[in-house]
C-alpha positions, 0 to 999 in steps of 0.5 A, a space after each residue: 472472486 474471493 478477493 473482490 468479495 472480501 474487498 467489498 465486505 471490508 469497504 461496507 464495514 468501513 462505511 457502516 461502522 465508521 471506525 475511528 483512528 486514535 490520534 497517536 496512530 493517525 500519522 502512520 496510517 497514511 504511510 501504511 496505506 501507501 505501502 499497501 497500495 504499492 503492494 496491491 499494484 505490484 501484485 496486479 502487475 505480477 498477475 498480468 505478467 503471470 508471475 504472481 505468488 500469493 506468499 510473496 504478495 502477503 510478505 510484501 504487503 506486510 513488510 512494506 506497511 511495517 517498514 513505512 510506519 517504522 520509518 515515519 515513527 523513527 523520523 518523528 522520534 528523531 525530529 525529522 518530519 521529512 521522512 514521511 515525505 520520503 516514504 510518500 515519494 518512494 511509494 508514489 514512484 513505485 505505484 506509478 511505475 507499476 501503473 505504467 507497466 499495467 497500462 502497457 500490458 493491458 493497452 499494449 501501449 
């Protein structure tokens, strides 16, 4: 219940405060969000499987987000813009894999 309340408070703060993202950080934020979504769906899958551990979830969330942003940063510095596409593809595949497992668990299909 605390998680749902925290999520609602965060969304409401975002809607009412209209935070701005500095242009220097803007290319990295979507990759960090993709990584965070991967962790969230992985956590939901683990919860449904009965193997969820808060510590693993937090470490996964932080590590995935930092790794994704670092890869995109390194790609920008090296002139390889395709690294951001690679990050989206990898995390997209993982997100859809987790969603498929969640669907199978919830709907038994």
